[in-house]
C-alpha positions as CSV (number, residue, x, y, z in Angstrom):
1,M,0.0,0.0,0.0
2,S,1.3,3.5,-0.8
3,T,1.7,6.3,1.6
4,P,-0.6,9.3,1.4
5,T,2.3,11.3,-0.1
6,E,2.8,8.7,-2.8
7,A,-0.9,8.5,-3.5
8,L,-1.1,12.3,-3.9
9,A,1.9,12.2,-6.3
10,A,0.2,9.5,-8.3
11,L,-2.7,11.8,-8.8
12,G,-0.3,14.5,-10.1
13,L,-0.8,16.6,-7.0
14,T,1.5,18.1,-4.4
15,L,0.6,19.4,-1.0
16,P,0.3,23.2,-1.3
17,D,1.6,25.8,1.2
18,V,-0.9,26.3,4.0
19,V,-3.3,29.1,3.2
20,K,-2.7,32.1,5.5
21,P,-5.6,32.9,7.8
22,L,-8.0,35.6,6.7
23,A,-8.8,36.6,10.3
24,A,-8.0,35.8,13.9
25,Y,-7.7,32.0,13.8
26,T,-5.2,29.2,13.0
27,P,-5.5,27.0,9.9
28,A,-5.4,23.8,12.1
29,T,-5.1,22.8,15.7
30,R,-4.1,19.5,17.3
31,D,-5.3,18.0,20.6
32,G,-4.0,14.6,21.3
33,D,-4.4,12.4,18.3
34,L,-7.0,14.6,16.5
35,V,-6.5,17.6,14.2
36,W,-9.3,20.0,13.3
37,T,-8.8,22.3,10.4
38,S,-10.5,25.7,10.0
39,G,-12.7,26.0,7.0
40,Q,-10.5,26.0,3.8
41,L,-11.5,28.0,0.7
42,P,-10.5,27.1,-2.9
43,M,-7.3,29.1,-2.8
44,R,-4.4,28.6,-5.1
45,D,-1.2,30.5,-4.8
46,G,-2.8,32.9,-2.4
47,S,-5.8,33.7,-4.5
48,L,-9.4,32.6,-4.5
49,V,-10.0,30.5,-7.7
50,A,-13.7,31.4,-8.2
51,T,-16.5,33.3,-6.6
52,G,-20.2,33.2,-6.6
53,K,-23.2,31.0,-5.9
54,V,-23.6,27.4,-7.0
55,G,-26.5,26.4,-9.1
56,E,-27.8,26.0,-12.6
57,G,-28.1,29.1,-14.8
58,D,-26.4,32.1,-16.1
59,G,-23.9,33.7,-13.7
60,L,-23.8,30.7,-11.4
61,V,-20.9,28.4,-10.6
62,T,-21.9,25.0,-12.0
63,P,-22.1,22.0,-9.7
64,A,-19.3,20.3,-11.7
65,E,-17.1,23.4,-11.2
66,A,-18.0,23.6,-7.5
67,Q,-17.1,19.9,-7.1
68,E,-13.6,20.7,-8.4
69,L,-13.4,23.6,-6.0
70,A,-14.3,21.4,-3.1
71,R,-11.5,19.1,-4.2
72,L,-9.1,22.0,-4.0
73,C,-10.5,23.0,-0.5
74,A,-9.8,19.4,0.7
75,L,-6.2,19.6,-0.6
76,N,-5.8,22.9,1.3
77,A,-7.3,21.2,4.4
78,L,-4.8,18.4,4.1
79,A,-2.0,20.9,4.0
80,A,-3.3,22.6,7.1
81,A,-3.7,19.3,8.9
82,A,-0.3,18.0,7.9
83,S,1.3,21.3,9.1
84,V,0.4,20.4,12.7
85,A,0.5,16.6,12.4
86,G,4.2,16.4,11.5
87,G,3.5,15.7,7.8
88,L,0.9,14.2,5.5
89,D,2.0,10.6,6.2
90,R,1.3,11.1,9.9
91,I,-2.4,11.4,9.1
92,Q,-3.9,7.9,9.8
93,R,-7.6,8.5,9.1
94,I,-10.1,11.1,7.9
95,V,-12.7,11.2,10.6
96,K,-15.1,13.9,9.5
97,V,-15.7,16.3,6.6
98,V,-17.9,19.4,6.7
99,G,-18.6,21.1,3.4
100,F,-20.4,24.4,3.0
101,V,-21.8,25.3,-0.4
102,A,-22.9,28.9,-1.2
103,S,-26.1,28.0,-3.0
104,D,-28.6,29.6,-5.3
105,P,-31.9,29.3,-3.5
106,A,-33.1,26.6,-5.9
107,F,-30.0,24.5,-5.6
108,T,-30.2,21.3,-3.6
109,G,-27.2,19.3,-4.8
110,Q,-24.8,20.2,-2.0
111,P,-23.9,16.5,-1.4
112,A,-22.6,16.0,-4.9
113,V,-20.5,19.2,-4.7
114,V,-18.9,18.1,-1.4
115,N,-18.2,14.7,-3.1
116,G,-15.3,16.5,-4.7
117,A,-13.6,16.7,-1.3
118,S,-14.6,13.2,-0.2
119,T,-13.4,11.6,-3.4
120,L,-10.0,13.2,-3.1
121,L,-9.6,12.0,0.5
122,G,-10.6,8.5,-0.6
123,E,-8.1,8.5,-3.4
124,V,-5.3,9.7,-1.0
125,F,-6.1,7.5,2.0
126,G,-8.1,4.5,0.7
127,D,-10.3,2.9,3.3
128,A,-8.8,5.3,5.9
129,G,-10.3,8.1,3.9
130,V,-13.9,7.0,4.4
131,H,-15.5,9.5,6.8
132,A,-18.6,10.9,8.4
133,R,-19.8,14.1,6.6
134,S,-22.1,17.0,6.4
135,A,-22.9,19.0,3.3
136,V,-24.6,22.3,4.1
137,G,-26.1,24.9,1.8
138,V,-25.5,28.5,2.9
139,A,-26.4,32.0,1.7
140,V,-22.8,33.3,1.5
141,L,-19.3,32.3,2.4
142,P,-16.1,34.4,3.1
143,L,-14.8,36.3,0.1
144,D,-17.9,35.1,-1.8
145,S,-16.3,31.7,-2.2
146,P,-18.6,29.0,-3.7
147,V,-17.4,26.3,-1.3
148,E,-15.6,25.8,2.0
149,V,-14.4,22.6,3.5
150,E,-13.1,21.6,7.0
151,I,-11.8,18.2,8.1
152,T,-11.1,16.3,11.3
153,V,-8.3,13.7,11.1
154,R,-6.7,11.2,13.4
155,V,-2.9,11.3,13.5
156,A,-0.1,9.1,14.6
């Protein structure tokens, strides 16, 4: 079985730098063998990749685009968790994922959007990536982000 770092590389991905906090909080905190991340936005190289509400129609972020953004959020969450766990390979299990989707009022596909995060975690951690999850539709997210993801992990 490959390590999480090897699995990530096989996907053509690398762990990004930890996204700097936007306010008075820390990207992740560890207590014993658990790490909780703060909500992670779809940031790449210090910039938000997309903005807006998720739904079907002109001017909205499509569910497929939002799913990819959730995947990026999960990658950022892994970076935050790894930063306090002593590295990605110290993460033993994904315990919980919470995904927030800034939704057009008619949109009800939040679970499919958050699958972007869940799928990435499964690809990187295999059976240890199977987790409990919430997918929540909200009116607005920080910086007008379409999605936000936080994770809880168990570490060695």
